[in-house]
VEXDRENNU-418742 format. One record per atom (N, C-alpha, C, CB): x, y, z. Coordinates in steps of 0.02 Angstrom, whole numbers, plus 50000, padded with zeros to 5 digits. Glycine has a CB too. Example, Ala and Ser with C-alpha at 12.3 -4.5 7.8 and 13.67 -1.06 7.14 Angstrom:
2
506604971650390 506154977550390 506604983550390 505654977650452 506424988850354 506844994750357 506455000250394 507044997050286 
END
This chain:
468
496794884149182 496834893049216 496094893449163 497824900649185 495614896249182 495094898949179 494824906949167 494954896749225 494944911549116 494764915949130 494554919449073 495124918149165 493934915549044 493454912548999 492784914849054 493614903048981 492914911349128 492324911249158 492374919249188 492244904549213 491464918149201 491134925149221 491754926749296 490054924049249 491864922749316 492504924349379 492984921649354 492464921349457 493594925849324 494084922349302 494404919449337 494404924749273 494734913149355 495064909749401 495884905749368 494454904249428 496244902849427 496384898049414 496384892149471 496864899549385 495704894049498 495724888549570 495134884249541 495514892649665 495264882649493 494324875249463 493804879849510 494304861649516 493604883949496 492954887849547 492394882849493 492834900349543 492314880549431 491644879249423 491714871949451 491324880349345 492374868449474 492154862549507 491684864349572 492794858349528 491694868049615 491424869849667 490724874149675 491894872549690 490374868349653 489454875949628 489234878949688 488424871449594 489424876349731 489164880449784 489604888049808 489144875249846 490244886249800 490544890849808 490614896549767 490934888949819 490564893849710 490514897649625 489844901849634 490384890649545 489164899949659 488604904449671 488704907949733 487954900949672 489004908549788 489204911049820 489434917049824 489404908549830 490134916249754 490434921049734 490114925649706 490824919649704 489714922649651 489374923749597 488834931449609 488974916349582 488644928449682 488014933749723 488444940749727 487744930749823 489114936749774 489424945249791 489764948149731 490074945549856 489914945949680 490174950949612 489464956249604 490334945049521 489244955749595 488394963149578 488604966649636 487224960049590 488804965249716 488754969849772 489534974449752 488724965049859 489884967449725 490634973749709 490284978249653 491564969349666 490264976749619 490134981049547 489864987249592 489464977249477 489224984849629 488814990749639 489464996549690 487954987749688 489844994249720 490094996949763 490785001449705 490274990949826 490714995149668 491184999849616 490975005049604 491304997749554 490385005249558 490235010749532 490185016649567 489775009849504 489935014949643 489565017749698 490575025449706 489275008249792 490675019249729 491375023349737 492155023149730 491365024549786 492115020249660 492745018349625 492875026049597 492645011649561 493485023949542 493395032949507 492945037449497 493525033849449 492805043749511 492465045749493 492285050249428 492425046749532 491735049149412 491575050349311 492005048049268 491585058149279 492435042849264 492835038049200 492605032849189 493515035849207 492035030949247 491805022949228 491835021749145 490895021449255 491645025549123 491235024149052 491805024849011 490555029749027 492545027049007 492675028048976 493415022748961 492575033948984 493745022748898 494095016648888 494915019348918 494025013848798 495275011548951 496065013948992 496395010648979 496195014249061 496915010048960 497385005148929 497485003348980 497955006448887 497424995849018 497534994149066 497774987749061 497084995149100 498254986249104 498454977349102 498094972749162 499384976149116 497844966549125 497564964649157 497794955649176 496974967049131 497624952549233 497984947949229 497664942449211 498294947349278 498074937449185 497634932249130 497974924149137 497764935549034 498624925549197 498944919249234 499524922749277 499284912749176 499794917749296 500074919249354 500954916749351 499594915349411 501244914249282 502004912349258 502124920349262 502154907649170 502834918549268 503144927349256 503424926749177 503984930149324 503274923149135 503264925649084 502684926849024 503664922949072 502064930949067 501464932949026 500944933749074 501254927848970 501124935549133 500394934949168 499994940849164 500444933549243 500014944749117 499644950149115 499654952849050 499834954749162 498954955349019 499034956748954 498704965048941 498634950348910 498924967448908 498514975248881 498144976348863 498614978848848 497814981148882 497244981748811 496724987848824 496694973648801 496244991348779 496034996448828 495184992248869 495895005248773 494994993448912 494444990548945 494254996848995 494644983148983 493354996348990 493255001649026 493204998549108 492575005548996 493255001849140 493284998949248 492914994849246 492985004249325 492204996249246 491844989049247 491924984949230 491434987849232 492064984549157 492124976949143 492704975049154 491964974749079 493114977949173 493904974449197 493664965849229 494364980849283 494274962549205 494204953749225 494564954649302 494794946949158 494064957949346 494324953849413 494274947349401 493914955049480 494804943849457 494694937049456 495324934049500 494654934349380 495174926749534 495514923549593 496064919549564 495024919049637 496824923649576 497364920049546 497594917649597 497854923449508 498034911749616 498604911549677 499204908849618 498404904649759 499704910949655 500364906149641 500284900149640 500874906449683 500644896449573 500734888449589 501054886149649 501124885249539 500674880049659 500884876149749 501614875549735 500474866249776 502054877049796 502644870649791 502564865049820 503264871949817 503064862149800 502984855549811 503044853649879 503394852149774 502914849149911 503114848349988 503364851650009 503414844450010 502864857250001 503004863650045 502954863050129 502464869350022 503294863950167 503384865050257 503304870550277 504034863850290 502894872550334 503134877650390 503724878450386 503024876050456 503614884150397 504434887950368 504644891250447 504314896650287 504384891550498 504494895450561 503824893550615 504514904350539 504294896150664 503484895950742 503554887050763 502174898050691 503324887850820 503184880350828 502964874450803 502934879850856 502574876250729 502644869850711 503004869550632 501904866450718 503504872950631 503974872950589 504344865050560 504434877450625 504434864850482 504464858650472 503994853050463 504744857550507 503134855250489 502634852450470 502284855550396 502244852750528 502094849550361 501884852450291 501194860550318 501394843450233 501314860950249 500694867350276 500204863350260 500604875650234 499854870550285 498904868550299 498704868950252 498364872650340 498174864150201 497684865050159 496974868750166 497604859750145 496934866750235 496314873150264 496594872450331 495284871350259 495944878650357 496144881150395 496144878550471 495934885850381 496934879350499 496734872550554 496104875250639 497824869250596 495834873250642 495344874650698 495634876150754 494924869450714 496154877650786 496264879950844 496474886750813 496754875750890 496704892150729 496914895050719 496444900450679 497354892350706 495704899150683 495154899350623 495184906550628 494324895450633 495014910250690 494654917050714 495394921050670 494514918550828 495914918350715 496404921750703 496724922150634 496764920050746 496774918750595 496684919750520 496174924050489 496564913850494 495704921450525 495154924950485 495424934250489 494254923050532 495584935850547 495444942450583 496224943450536 495334943150690 496794941150512 497224942050463 497054942550396 497594937950467 496624941050370 496244942050319 495814947550299 495954938050321 495304948150356 494884954650342 495534959450352 494144956350401 495914958650372 496264966850374 496714968450334 496614968950433 496794961750313 497214965650249 496824964250170 498134961850245 496104962750196 495564965050141 495344971050142 494984961650140 495254972650192 494984981650211 495524985750191 494834983950301 495974985450170 496514991350149 496304991850089 497334990150152 496154986750029 496424986249952 495544990349946 496664975649904 494964992749988 494364993449946 494565001449972 493494988649965 494855002550020 494675009050047 495525014550028 494425007650147 495905010349988 496095013549960 496035016549885 496405011849976 495465011749868 495265014749794 494825021849826 494665008149737 494335018149880 493775025149911 494265031249928 493265022950001 494955034249942 495125037249970 495415039949908 495355035350025 495545034949839 495815041749783 495325044549734 496435039249730 494665040949734 493945043049702 493995047749676 493395044149739 494285053649682 494095059149649 494835060849619 493725064949697 495205059749616 496205060449600 495975062449526 496915050549606 495515058049464 495555059449409 495455065349386 495275056349386 495005069149428 494755075449391 495365081549394 493995078249431 495855079549449 496325083949443 496935082049396 496515085549506 497065075149358 497735071549339 498105075749287 497595063949308 498795076349309 499485079949291 499585077149212 500225077449351 499175073649211 499335068249135 499035064049134 499945064849118 498995061849054 498435055649026 498925049049077 498445053948903 499635047849064 499875043349105 499935042549155 500205042449102 499835047549209 499625046849270 498915047349273 499935051049310 498505046649246 497635044949260 497715037649255 496965048349194 498155034349199 497995029649156 498305023649243 498525030149055 498915026249268 499245023249335 498565023049379 499935028549375 498385027849394 497805029349441 497565023949439 497305034549427 497075021749374 496335018049357 497035010049386 495825019149232 497565009449358 497915003849358 497955000449432 498575005649329 498055009149453 498315005449542 497365004249562 498925014449628 497025006149546 496405006449571 496115000249568 496035011149540 496024999849480 495624990849468 496204986749519 495664986349354 496884986649522 497214979449541 497114979849619 498114978349517 497004986649682 496724984549715 496004982249745 496934986449727 495564981849689 495004978049665 495124970749639 494704981849614 495724969649619 495784960449625 495964960849676 496264955349582 496424964249720 496694960649790 496134957649837 497094966449839 495634965549843 495054961049873 494744956349848 494594963849888 494754956649779 494174947249773 494754943749797 493834942449670 495584942949807 495794937649840 495804934949867 495964936549850 495704941049948 495614939349997 494734938450013 496014943750034 494114941349973 493584937549970 493624929549953 493224940749925 493784928249916 493864922149907 494174916849958 494144922349858 494674919150006 494974916050044 494104915050087 495724920350078 493974921050086 493464921650165 492914917150159 493064929650182 492584916250078 492144912650054 492384904250062 492034915449982 492874904050029 493114898550024 493274892650062 493434899650006 493494894950148 493774891450182 493304894050268 494624892850166 493034898350265 492594902250324 491964901250316 492664909650328 491664900050275 490904897250269 490474903750293 490744889750323 489994902250328 489364908850347 490054913050350 488704908650441 490464914150414 490654919350467 491324924250399 491104914050562 491354920350353 491884922950282 491234927650245 492274914250212 490554925350236 490224928450183 490084933950227 489614924650146 489804933350286 489564940650308 490064944950328 489114940650364 490774941450343 491634947850334 491604951050251 492714941350339 491604948050213 491414949450135 490924953350126 491224944050096 490634953750141 489944958850131 490304966450191 488904953250175 490434964950241 490714970850292 491234973050250 491004968650371 491714970850207 492344974450158 492004977150115 492904969950119 491274976950113 491014982850051 490684985950084 490594981149983 490264986450146 490004992150189 490374996650232 489604989750229 491174996550235 491425002550280 491625006150209 492155000950347 491595010950223 492145017150190 492505018750234 491875023850163 492975025450187 493605028050194 493405033650252 493935030950119 493495034650292 493415043150313 493065041150372 492925049250257 492425039050349 491795037550384 491595038650453 491705031650377 491425041950493 491415042650559 491045034850584 490995050250579 490675034750578 490205028450577 490325020150581 489905029150519 490775020850498 490715012750484 491745013450450 489795009750397 492245017050509 492535019450455 493125011050440 492955028550476 493795013650400 494075007650380 494455006150437 494455007750316 494814997550453 495034997950513 495415000350514 495124994050543 496145000650502 496565003950504 496785009950472 496825001050502 497155014650521 497075024350511 497285026150460 497485029650559 497915025750432 498105025150353 497675024850301 498445019750340 497155021150326 496675020750265 496045025950281 496385012250254 496115029350313 495405034050319 495885040650325 494745032250401 496275040650306 496545047450276 496255049150203 497385046950269 496285056150211 496125060450142 496625058750103 496095068550146 496385057750035 496945058749990 496725063349937 497205052149960 496715068549938 496515073749880 496865075949819 496445079149907 497385075049841 498115080349804 498375075049785 498735085749855 498695076849723 499215072449689 499785070149725 499475075649636 500025073549757 500745073549793 500525067549847 501005082249835 499815067649872 499925064449933 499655055249918 499415069349997 499505054949835 499415048849807 499855044949780 499055049249770 500585052049767 501255048949760 501535044449840 501805056149738 501575048149870 501595047249932 501465041949981 501335050649944 500835038349951 500205033749985 500635028349936 499125036049969 500725030349893 500905022349839 501575021649848 500785022649741 502155026749889 502775026249875 502875022549934 503175032449861 502365024750002 502505023450046 501875017750102 502715029850059 501475019350079 500925014550120 500785009150088 500275017350135 500875007650013 501005003149981 501454999749988 500995004249941 502235001550007 502715000450050 502404994150098 502895007550087 502314996650128 501994994650199 501524986750167 501335002950239 500944989150120 500844983250108 501214975950070 500434984850089 501604982750048 502174973750028 502534971250051 502604972249984 502724973450153 503134969650188 502434966950220 503774973250235 501884968350223 501394964950263 501154954550205 500524973050266 501134959950131 501134951950102 501644948950105 500994950850037 502454952450134 502924944650116 502714941350158 503754943950121 502624945350231 502434939550305 502114936750285 502124941050374 501474937050274 500964932850240 501034926650195 500674936650205 501504930550147 502064925250111 502244920350118 502534926050108 502474919550194 502674914950213 502554909850276 503074916750208 501814910550258 501264908550325 501194902550320 500504911550328 500904896450354 500854889350355 500174886950305 500774887050437 499644893150324 498864890850288 499244890650212 498024898250296 499454888150164 499494889850098 499134891750052 499664886850078 498344891450060 498084896950016 498244904250021 497444896850021 498324906550086 498434910150097 499004915050070 498354908550135 499964910750075 500234910250057 500264910949955 500294906550100 500204907349949 500044906549883 499564912649844 499694899749883 499014915249885 498744921849863 499324926249849 498254925149916 499784927449908 499874934849917 500634934749896 499684938050000 500844929149852 501254926749816 501174932949763 501124919249797 500514930149739 500244934149661 500094941749691 499344930049618 500054944849735 499664948449736 500414955249729 499074947049802 500854950349762 501774956349758 501674956349715 502664955049772 501614953849650 501764954749570 501484961449572 501374948949510 501084961149564 500494967349570 500674973349599 499894965649611 500774972249666 501114978549710 501694983149679 501464975449776 502084980349661 502624981649645 502434988449590 502984974849622 502024986649516 501674990649509 501484998449549 501344987049507 501114998349606 500995002149641 501675007149671 500634998349682 502195004149689 502565007049723 503165010549685 502715002749768 503145008649610 503545011549540 502995019349528 503475003949452 502315018349543 501835023949518 502215030249593 500685020749522 502275025349648 502375031649689 503045032949713 501955031649746 503515032249714 504265030349707 504355035649644 504455021049690 504125032549572 504345039049515 503995045949529 504085037049432 503305042649556 503055053049539 503255057449594 502055055449537 503625054249652 503945060049699 504615062049663 504125057249784 504565056849632 505405059049585 505145063649553 505855053249523 504575064049510 504695067549458 504245075449509 504325063149371 504205075449530 504085081549571 504525082649604 503595081849610 504915081249621 505925084249648 505995084249600 506635079949692 505985082149538 506395083949488 506105092049473 506345078349423 505655090949457 505155096749430 505205104649488 504205092649433 505315101549554 505575105149607 505965109049590 505815102249652 506675104549591 507285107849588 507385111649522 507805103049598 507015109649449 507155112249407 506745120649405 507055107249358 506225120049444 506085128049457 506525131049532 505115129149468 506725125949557 507055129449628 507855134449580 507415120349707 508265130249541 508715132949501 508535141149450 508835126449456 507845138549428 507685145149359 507495151049418 506765143049285 507445150649470 506945155749510 507645158849554 506155151249569 508285153249581 508565154049632 508145155549690 508985158149622 507585153849701 507295153049760 506885147249773 506965158149769 506275148349801 505695144449787 505575140949719 505165148449797 505255133949730 504955132749676 504075134249683 505165125349659 503915135549755 503295135849760 503115143249727 503095134549832 503535150749715 503595155449690 503525156149614 504065156849712 503885148149576 503585148649516 503045142349508 504165148849460 502635141749556 502135139849528 502245129349547 502175143749437 502705129549567 502805120949594 502825119149638 503235117649586 502855113449679 503015111049748 503665112349776 502945104249751 503925116949831 504445117949847 504575111449885 504495124049877 505165109849884 505485104649941 505525104149992 505935103649946 505475108950044 505145106850098 504395105450099 505285111250142 504075109150069 503255103750076 503375097950047 502495106650033 503775095549999 503685089049995 504105085550067 503965086749918 504425089950084 504735086850151 504075083050204 505175094250199 503875089150219 503285088450266 502795083050232 502885096050276 502655080350161 502075076350143 502565069050148 501645078650059 503125069250142 503415063350179 503325062350253 504075063450169 503585067650289 503575064850341 502985062450362 503825068050380 502245063850359 501695064050353 501495056950353 501545067950304 501535056250285 501445046050243 501985041650288 501835044850126 502475042550276 502815039250306 502925036050388 503135042050287 502755041350412 502265042250490 501445037450512 501985051350488 501265038450453 500585034150466 500735028350429 499855037550441 501215027350387 501255021350371 501845015450427 501455022450294 502265021850436 502495015850494 501995012950538 503015018450545 501375016350562 501015013350628 500795006650610 500345017550655 500655006450550 500294999150491 500614993150520 500574999150389 501334994250548 501664987950573 501454985550635 502354988750577 501044989950674 500864988150744 501334990150800 500774981050749 501544989350863 501574990150907 502264986650917 501024988950933 502904991150943 503324988550939 503584982250977 503544992550939 503264981451030 503234975251070 502514970551074 503424977751142 502274966051035 501614963151047 501724956951031 501044965851011 501144955851079 500974950751076 500684948551043 500844949651105 500264948851014 499924946450944 500374945950909 499424950450909 500874950450867 501514946950824 501894940150860 502164953150814 502094940450899 502384934550935 501694928550932 502644937451024 501034927750944 500654922350918 500604922150863 500124921550935 500664926650828 500444925550757 501224920650714 500254934950718 501564923250743 502504919650729 502314911750757 503384924450801 502354911250828 502454905850844 501634900150810 502624906850930 501174902250796 500694897750767 501124894950683 499834902750759 501254899650655 501584899550602 501114902050539 501884892750597 500764907950597 500044909050530 500694915050477 498884915950579 501094919850519 501264925850482 502114927850501 500694932350506 502514925250457 503224926750468 503584933650467 503514923450424 504014932050467 504734938950427 504534939650364 505714936350417 504834944750336 504844946650245 505424941350232 505124956650214 505504937750198 505734932650165 506444928750231 506014936150078 505914924350273 506004920750336 506994917350322 505224913350341 506884914950242 507314912250261 508214914250251 507074907050239 508134922450268 508804924150263 508994924050333 508934930850226 508524922750372 508644921050447 509054914350484 507984920650470 509314916150535 509694910550563 509114906450610 510394913550610 508984909150672 508214905250721 507594905350673 507894910850803 507324901550665 506614900850613 506304900650693 506454892150541 506364898550726 505854896750806 506044902950856 506164887650857 506614906550865 506444914350883 506134910250974 505594919950809 506304903850996 506164903451077 506394908851105 506484897551115 507124909551096 507834912751122 507814919351111 508484910251089 508344921551166 508654926351120 508144935551108 508674920851039 508504940251109 508424947051096 508584951551073 508404949051119 507904958151048 508104959551007 508134967851053 507734957150939 508744972051042 508754980251061 508454984151045 509174983351050 507974986851095 507564994251069 507724998051119 506714994451059 507645005051102 507535012751142 506825012451139 507875020551103 506455012551205 505725013651218 505875016251274 505195007851219 505185020151270 505095025551339 504835021451392 504515032351329 505015026051447 504945023251524 505125029651552 505475016151553 504655030651579 504495036251665 504855042551625 505105033051769 504665045551576 504815048551533 505415050051490 504645051651549 505995043751493 506515042151469 506515036451408 506855040651522 506795038251363 507135031551305 507725028151340 507505034951221 507465020051353 507535018051393 508025009851372 506875018951422 508505007951335 508605004851309 508554997451335 509015007351289 508124991351290 507664985751321 508024980551258 506604987551320 508004976251335 508174968251260 507324965751279 509114958051291 507174965151203 506334962051195 506474955351161 505714967551138 506234950451204 506024945251169 505864943351096 505634944251194 506234937651049 506354939250978 505574939050953 506914933350937 505074935650984 504324933750970 504164940250970 503874928951023 504104944351026 503924950151042 503994958150998 504224949851096 504764954950956 504834961350927 504534961250848 505614963350931 504174955350834 504294953950732 504244958750719 503794949850676 503534963450730 503384967850685 503864972850702 502704969750684 504484974350710 505074976750719 505564975050660 505284974550783 505504969150657 506154967050594 505544969650510 506464953650598 505004970350533 504544969850454 504754976650443 503544968450449 504794981550506 504784987150500 505614989350483 504424989750562 505864984750514 506684987150491 506674986650419 507374981850522 506614978250384 506544980550322 506204985650284 506404976850302 505524986750307 505264991350257 505765000750265 504264991550279 505985004450318 506325008750336 506875008550303 506395008850394 507175001650272 507905000750241 507615004050171 508294991450236 506985000950149 506825001250081 506505007350062 506444995950064 506225010850108 506155018150098 506685023050100 505745020250139 507195018550129 507875025050141 508315024750067 508575022350223 507955019050059 508355018349967 507855022349906 508385007649934 507465024549908 506905028149878 507175033549887 506215027549903 507215037549945 507475044049966 508065044749943 507495045350032 508605041349952 509395042149914 509125043049835 510035033749924 508695038949796 508705042149713 508505046349721 508395039849654 508035051249759 507645056749755 508305060249764 506995057849805 508625061549819 509215065649815 509635064649787 509465066849857 509725060049754 510345059649668 510065064949607 510285049349614 509485063849627 509105070449564 509305075149586 508255072149553 509295077049671 509545086749688 510095085249666 509605091249775 510525082649690 511265083949691 511505085349613 511665077249724 511165082549559 511475080549505 510855086749460 511495070649490 510575090849499 510235097249497 510575101449519 509695097749526 511125101949546 511465107949602 511075111949642 511855113349569 510405106449683 510175109249726 510395105949817 509475108949699 510605109349850 510815110049918 510375104849960 510735117649943 509705104549935 509405104849988 509165096049990 508825111049987 509105090150058 509445083250061 508205082150076 510425080850158 507985077450072 507225074750079 507675068350133 506655071549984 507495068450210 507505063250232 507055060850288 508035062750243 506875052650300 506695051950316 506635052750400 506725049450282 506125055650458 506125055650498 506015050550545 505955059050496 506265051350597 506375047050681 505925042250656 506075051350769 505835034650663 505335032150679 504805034350737 505545027250684 505075034850791 504845040650832 504235046250823 505375044050833 504315048550763 504045055550761 503265052850717 504685062250710 502875056950765 502125057350742 501705049250732 502145061850659 501915047450784 501675042450795 501025040450806 501925041250827 500445037850782 499845035350826 499745030150859 499385034950800 499995023050843 499995015450866 500875014150888 499685009550790 500955008850936 501425009050970 501755011051032 501595010150946 502265010251061 502305012751110 502495021551124 502695008351132 502715021451064 502815032251043 502185033951068 502855036350937 501415032051011 500915034351026 500745040451091 500655028751031 500565047051063 500245050151136 501135054151157 499845041451212 501355053851134 501985055651151 502455061151075 502365047051171 502845065351114 502965068851054 503645071051049 502545074351048 503805070050960 504715069050956 504535073650883 505215058250946 505175076950899 505135081250822 505675073350777 505765093050825 505465078950726 506075073150665 506585069250678 506515076450618 507025073150735 507575068650736 507325064450783 508265071550752 506865064850811 506995058950864 506955060250947 507735056350849 506935068550942 507115070751012 506345069151056 507395079951013 506535067151117 505715070351143 505595077451150 505515068051217 505015081151159 504885086951138 503955089251197 504865085951034 504065095351219 503425093851262 502835094551211 503335099351330 502335095351228 501485095151195 501455102451169 500715093551263 501925108151231 501795113351188 502175117851134 501615116551224 502995112551148 503475113051083 502915111151011 504245106151092 502635104051020 502425099950975 501825103950947 502285093051002 501465108850975 500895112750934 501275118950904 500195115450986 501825120250933 502065126850910 502275126750851 502535129550946 502685120150834 502985118350778 502865114650735 503385117050785 502245108950738 501895106250699 501955107550624 501375107250720 501695112350629 501685114150559 502375116950512 501175119450561 502835116250553 503695115550524 503825109350495 504295116150584 503235104750521 503635097550485 503255092950462 504075093250530 502245094550476 501885092450450 501455095150379 501655091350496 501175095850333 500765097950303 500285104150331 500495092750291 500335108350332 499945114150365 499235115750313 500525121750372 498845119450330 498235120350292 498645124350219 497565125750344 498935129250246 499305133050181 499485127850134 500005137350199 500065124250150 500145119850103 499765116350073 500425116850114 499105111250117 498715109350065 498475111350040 498445106850065 498365116450044 498125125249981 498265125349941 498325132249982 499045126749944 499695126949896 499645120249811 500495124049966 499655114249865 499755111549821 499155108249785 500195108349838 498425108849828 497705106149780 497725113549726 496695105149844 497785119049730 497695124749695 498355124549625 497765131449756 498865120349635 499085119149589 499115115449527 499285118949606 498245110449537 497875108749492 497195106849507 498155104549464 496965112949500 496305115249475 495855111249433 496415120649441 496005107249370 495815103849322 496195098349303 495725107449276 495995093849265 496555090749224 496605089249189 496795087649227 497265087749157 497715089549103 497845082749057 498425092549135 497355082649011 496995077148987 497195077048883 496025079049017 497655079848877 498045080748822 498545076248832 498275087348812 498515068448754 499005067848759 499755071648761 498905065248735 500155067948808 500935070148820 501135076348865 501255071948751 500575077648875 500575083848914 500645083448961 500185087348916 500795090449011 501215087149079 501125094249119 502215084049063 500585091549185 500605099349223 501205103049243 500255099149287 501235109249254 501975112749265 502385109449327 501875121349283 501695106849389 502335105949455 502485099349435 502085106249551 502655093849385 502725088749392 503485086449328 501955085949387 503765085649325 504245081349264 503935076349245 504955078349283 504045075349170 503875070249109 503995062049152 504555071649029 503755056849126 504085052749136 504695050749112 503795049749133 505175047649139 505815044449088 505375040049044 506525038949133 504845036549022 504595032448970 503955031948971 504825026448969 503385028848940 502985028248939 502625019148960 502975031848887 502065017648968 501895013349000 501755006748918 501225016449056 502205000948941 502104995748892 502384996148835 501524994948878 502964999148848 503315001148768 502995008348729 503124993848706 502425011248748 502125015748738 502625024348750 501515013848783 502405027248676 502625032348694 502235037348755 502705035048636 502435044248769 502225049848811 501375052148796 502775056448793 501455053048731 500935054748681 500015050748671 501385053048615 500395043348707 499945037848661 499215040848729 500355025648660 498825038248698 498205040348735 497855035348782 497715042348687 498285034248839 498135030148877 497445030748898 498555030148921 497295034148892 496195036848910 495945038748852 495925045448968 495445035648840 495185039048792 494575040148837 495145035648719 494565048248811 494015054948835 493365055448790 494415063148826 493505053448725 492905057248689 492535052948693 492925059948620 
END
C-alpha cells in the first residue's frame, strides 16, 4: 500500500515510471477541473471526510478534516482472487485476463469511458448545492459523495492510462472536457445532463441514479478483465454511502412532510414543507431517468458484452445458466400500437436482468418510506411508476404511458404530465424552501427531519464543515 505517494495507490505505481509520469501529468488537469467545476464556494473549507487508505473491510477509510482540493484521491483495486476464472459467456471457465484481449479492446474502452464519464458529471450537476444546504450534516455528506465520485473518476482513468495507451490518455482528457448539460459537449448518458439545483433532486439522484451505478458496477465486477473487476469491487464499497445519503435523505423529507401534514390536517406545502404529491413527482422523474441508464430491453450490445465475458449480471453466481445460449425471457413489448408478450433470447435480455434487480432494490427503499408514513398515521403512499413510464431509451422511448403503465395518447400526456412529473411551480416551490444555507451546527431546515444519528459516531451538532 502506497498511501504516502503523490498519487496514493495499491498498484505499485512507482514501479512503472512511464505510467506514473502520465498520471502525474493528468493530475493537475484533474485539479483544474475540480477547482472549476467542483463544489462552489467551499474549496478552502475544512470538511470532515473519510479518505480511502486501504481496501480491507477492517479499516479502508480514515476520517479527518481536509480541504477538498487536498483530498487524497488515489487508485485502489480490491485484492486479487487466486485462480479466478471467467464466470459467464463463451469463455466461461478460462482464466481471467490481466491484459486487454485485442479483440475486445474497443468494447472494453467504451465500457470504461461510459462508466468514467458519469463520475465527474454528477459532481458538475451538484456543484451549487452547498449554497442552499439544509444542515452541516447534509453539506458534509454532499462533499463526501463529490470527492468519492472524483476518486471513481481516478479509478477509470487509471485503467485507461494503464491498458489503452495513447487512445486511453486521450479518452482521459475528454473525461475532463465534457460538461454536464452543455449543448456542445454534453455528458454521454442522459440522466447526467439533468440539472440538480435543489436538495430533493439530489436525494432522489443518490437514491435512484447512484443505485443504477451500483448495478452497473456489480455487472462490471463480474468482468473477465480482472483489473476492471477489482476496480469496481472496491468502488462498490464507497458507492454504498451515496445510496445511504439518498435513501435516508428522501426518508427524512417524507418524515417531515408527514409531520407537517398531520399538524395542518391538509398539505405539508401549506406549512412550508414538501407535500407528498410533489415527492411522488420527483420520484417518478428520477426513477424513470435512471431506468433509462440500463439501456434497451432487447440489446445486441448487452448480448455481445455477455458472450465476450466483459459484463455479466449482478451477482452472476446466483443464476444456474451462466452461458445463456438457449432459453428466453418473457417481456411485454410494443408492437403495432399494442403491448405484446414476446420471448426474448436470454443474452439479448441481459439489461433486463439488471433492471429487474434494480427495481426490486428500489422497491425496498420505497417500502421503508411508506412504513414511515404508516407510523405517522398518514394515508398517502409512495409508489414506483411502471417501467414503461417516461422512458427516453429502449423500446418504450417515444411512446406515452401513465404511471400505471397504460398506453395514452400524446394529447393526454401533454394535458396530464404536470400531474406526474415536477411542474415549473413544483420546482419553484422546492427551490423556494431553501433560499440560503443552514450552517449552524445541529440546526436543520424546516422542511426536513434530522437524521437518526451523525457520521462516524459524532453527534448531530458536530462541526462537520468548518466555515469560519
